[in-house]
N, CA, C and O atoms as a GROMACS GRO file, in nm:
protein
  196
    1MET      N    1  -0.990   0.664   0.559
    1MET     CA    2  -0.885   0.760   0.559
    1MET      C    3  -0.914   0.876   0.582
    1MET      O    4  -1.010   0.920   0.518
    2ASP      N    5  -0.846   0.968   0.678
    2ASP     CA    6  -0.883   1.096   0.699
    2ASP      C    7  -0.860   1.189   0.572
    2ASP      O    8  -0.794   1.146   0.477
    3VAL      N    9  -0.910   1.304   0.571
    3VAL     CA   10  -0.874   1.404   0.476
    3VAL      C   11  -0.758   1.490   0.533
    3VAL      O   12  -0.768   1.548   0.641
    4ILE      N   13  -0.646   1.496   0.452
    4ILE     CA   14  -0.521   1.580   0.479
    4ILE      C   15  -0.541   1.712   0.447
    4ILE      O   16  -0.542   1.752   0.331
    5ALA      N   17  -0.563   1.805   0.570
    5ALA     CA   18  -0.559   1.953   0.556
    5ALA      C   19  -0.426   1.996   0.482
    5ALA      O   20  -0.314   1.982   0.532
    6LEU      N   21  -0.451   2.053   0.355
    6LEU     CA   22  -0.345   2.083   0.250
    6LEU      C   23  -0.251   2.173   0.321
    6LEU      O   24  -0.132   2.171   0.289
    7ASP      N   25  -0.303   2.268   0.435
    7ASP     CA   26  -0.214   2.380   0.472
    7ASP      C   27  -0.134   2.355   0.591
    7ASP      O   28  -0.043   2.430   0.627
    8ALA      N   29  -0.173   2.234   0.659
    8ALA     CA   30  -0.110   2.202   0.778
    8ALA      C   31  -0.129   2.040   0.824
    8ALA      O   32  -0.194   2.005   0.922
    9PRO      N   33  -0.070   1.964   0.749
    9PRO     CA   34  -0.104   1.806   0.773
    9PRO      C   35  -0.009   1.793   0.924
    9PRO      O   36   0.091   1.853   0.963
   10THR      N   37  -0.098   1.682   0.986
   10THR     CA   38   0.001   1.680   1.122
   10THR      C   39   0.085   1.538   1.075
   10THR      O   40   0.071   1.485   0.965
   11ASP      N   41   0.159   1.498   1.164
   11ASP     CA   42   0.290   1.398   1.159
   11ASP      C   43   0.205   1.257   1.124
   11ASP      O   44   0.230   1.181   1.031
   12ALA      N   45   0.112   1.245   1.209
   12ALA     CA   46   0.023   1.110   1.178
   12ALA      C   47  -0.046   1.113   1.018
   12ALA      O   48  -0.058   1.012   0.948
   13GLN      N   49  -0.081   1.222   0.987
   13GLN     CA   50  -0.132   1.213   0.851
   13GLN      C   51  -0.040   1.232   0.746
   13GLN      O   52  -0.075   1.206   0.631
   14ILE      N   53   0.072   1.274   0.771
   14ILE     CA   54   0.187   1.240   0.672
   14ILE      C   55   0.239   1.097   0.679
   14ILE      O   56   0.265   1.049   0.568
   15ARG      N   57   0.260   1.018   0.783
   15ARG     CA   58   0.290   0.910   0.789
   15ARG      C   59   0.172   0.788   0.740
   15ARG      O   60   0.202   0.673   0.708
   16ALA      N   61   0.035   0.842   0.743
   16ALA     CA   62  -0.058   0.760   0.685
   16ALA      C   63  -0.080   0.770   0.544
   16ALA      O   64  -0.135   0.683   0.477
   17TRP      N   65  -0.031   0.889   0.495
   17TRP     CA   66  -0.034   0.902   0.338
   17TRP      C   67   0.094   0.838   0.290
   17TRP      O   68   0.091   0.776   0.184
   18HIS      N   69   0.198   0.847   0.354
   18HIS     CA   70   0.326   0.771   0.300
   18HIS      C   71   0.306   0.639   0.280
   18HIS      O   72   0.355   0.581   0.183
   19GLU      N   73   0.204   0.558   0.401
   19GLU     CA   74   0.178   0.430   0.399
   19GLU      C   75   0.076   0.395   0.278
   19GLU      O   76   0.077   0.281   0.232
   20VAL      N   77  -0.009   0.489   0.228
   20VAL     CA   78  -0.070   0.454   0.119
   20VAL      C   79   0.028   0.464  -0.001
   20VAL      O   80   0.018   0.379  -0.090
   21LEU      N   81   0.105   0.544  -0.009
   21LEU     CA   82   0.210   0.544  -0.137
   21LEU      C   83   0.274   0.421  -0.130
   21LEU      O   84   0.279   0.345  -0.227
   22ALA      N   85   0.325   0.396  -0.023
   22ALA     CA   86   0.426   0.262   0.007
   22ALA      C   87   0.326   0.121  -0.068
   22ALA      O   88   0.370   0.036  -0.146
   23ALA      N   89   0.197   0.132  -0.017
   23ALA     CA   90   0.118   0.037  -0.076
   23ALA      C   91   0.104   0.017  -0.210
   23ALA      O   92   0.127  -0.090  -0.266
   24VAL      N   93   0.056   0.152  -0.278
   24VAL     CA   94   0.068   0.149  -0.394
   24VAL      C   95   0.210   0.118  -0.493
   24VAL      O   96   0.212   0.060  -0.602
   25HIS      N   97   0.298   0.162  -0.436
   25HIS     CA   98   0.454   0.118  -0.486
   25HIS      C   99   0.435  -0.026  -0.480
   25HIS      O  100   0.437  -0.078  -0.592
   26ALA      N  101   0.416  -0.116  -0.370
   26ALA     CA  102   0.435  -0.259  -0.390
   26ALA      C  103   0.358  -0.331  -0.477
   26ALA      O  104   0.385  -0.444  -0.519
   27ALA      N  105   0.237  -0.250  -0.510
   27ALA     CA  106   0.136  -0.323  -0.601
   27ALA      C  107   0.215  -0.328  -0.761
   27ALA      O  108   0.215  -0.427  -0.835
   28ASP      N  109   0.287  -0.183  -0.794
   28ASP     CA  110   0.325  -0.159  -0.918
   28ASP      C  111   0.459  -0.095  -0.900
   28ASP      O  112   0.461   0.027  -0.916
   29PRO      N  113   0.581  -0.159  -0.866
   29PRO     CA  114   0.683  -0.122  -0.838
   29PRO      C  115   0.771  -0.051  -0.965
   29PRO      O  116   0.887  -0.089  -0.982
   30VAL      N  117   0.711   0.057  -1.059
   30VAL     CA  118   0.796   0.101  -1.142
   30VAL      C  119   0.911   0.200  -1.145
   30VAL      O  120   1.011   0.210  -1.216
   31GLU      N  121   0.858   0.278  -1.036
   31GLU     CA  122   0.978   0.393  -0.993
   31GLU      C  123   1.027   0.345  -0.865
   31GLU      O  124   0.971   0.253  -0.806
   32PRO      N  125   1.151   0.415  -0.810
   32PRO     CA  126   1.206   0.370  -0.677
   32PRO      C  127   1.094   0.381  -0.582
   32PRO      O  128   0.988   0.432  -0.616
   33ALA      N  129   1.121   0.323  -0.437
   33ALA     CA  130   1.039   0.337  -0.360
   33ALA      C  131   1.025   0.471  -0.304
   33ALA      O  132   1.122   0.546  -0.291
   34PRO      N  133   0.867   0.512  -0.260
   34PRO     CA  134   0.880   0.678  -0.202
   34PRO      C  135   0.957   0.643  -0.046
   34PRO      O  136   0.947   0.539   0.021
   35ASP      N  137   1.031   0.760  -0.017
   35ASP     CA  138   1.095   0.777   0.107
   35ASP      C  139   0.996   0.855   0.198
   35ASP      O  140   0.917   0.936   0.153
   36PRO      N  141   1.005   0.829   0.306
   36PRO     CA  142   0.914   0.879   0.405
   36PRO      C  143   0.941   1.060   0.437
   36PRO      O  144   0.852   1.138   0.472
   37ASP      N  145   1.073   1.090   0.416
   37ASP     CA  146   1.105   1.238   0.435
   37ASP      C  147   1.057   1.324   0.316
   37ASP      O  148   1.025   1.443   0.319
   38GLU      N  149   1.061   1.230   0.200
   38GLU     CA  150   1.039   1.310   0.051
   38GLU      C  151   0.873   1.335   0.064
   38GLU      O  152   0.815   1.438   0.031
   39THR      N  153   0.818   1.227   0.115
   39THR     CA  154   0.664   1.248   0.154
   39THR      C  155   0.621   1.350   0.215
   39THR      O  156   0.520   1.410   0.177
   40ALA      N  157   0.696   1.386   0.326
   40ALA     CA  158   0.666   1.493   0.441
   40ALA      C  159   0.707   1.612   0.363
   40ALA      O  160   0.637   1.712   0.379
   41ARG      N  161   0.817   1.623   0.275
   41ARG     CA  162   0.855   1.762   0.192
   41ARG      C  163   0.736   1.776   0.116
   41ARG      O  164   0.661   1.870   0.144
   42ARG      N  165   0.702   1.688   0.013
   42ARG     CA  166   0.599   1.700  -0.066
   42ARG      C  167   0.457   1.763  -0.005
   42ARG      O  168   0.396   1.858  -0.054
   43LEU      N  169   0.423   1.695   0.102
   43LEU     CA  170   0.321   1.748   0.177
   43LEU      C  171   0.318   1.868   0.217
   43LEU      O  172   0.219   1.940   0.201
   44LEU      N  173   0.440   1.910   0.281
   44LEU     CA  174   0.458   2.053   0.348
   44LEU      C  175   0.488   2.151   0.238
   44LEU      O  176   0.504   2.270   0.263
   45GLY      N  177   0.495   2.104   0.126
   45GLY     CA  178   0.513   2.191   0.026
   45GLY      C  179   0.642   2.253   0.000
   45GLY      O  180   0.657   2.351  -0.072
   46ALA      N  181   0.728   2.195   0.057
   46ALA     CA  182   0.880   2.210   0.036
   46ALA      C  183   0.950   2.164  -0.091
   46ALA      O  184   1.069   2.193  -0.104
   47GLU      N  185   0.887   2.094  -0.185
   47GLU     CA  186   0.945   2.061  -0.293
   47GLU      C  187   0.819   2.018  -0.395
   47GLU      O  188   0.724   1.951  -0.355
   48PRO      N  189   0.831   2.063  -0.523
   48PRO     CA  190   0.761   2.078  -0.639
   48PRO      C  191   0.730   1.921  -0.659
   48PRO      O  192   0.810   1.830  -0.637
   49GLY      N  193   0.596   1.908  -0.707
   49GLY     CA  194   0.582   1.760  -0.754
   49GLY      C  195   0.433   1.717  -0.699
   49GLY      O  196   0.390   1.603  -0.720
   0.00000   0.00000   0.00000
């Protein structure tokens, strides 16, 4: 897996990270499934968390 630049992740990096989150969620679905748009907002710093 590539390193995601914290200051400017590419769309491809955001999609790849979302795939990781979705895979983790599938293995342990305690919380609601991650949303791709929410993943992007968090990686781009538009949302706390």
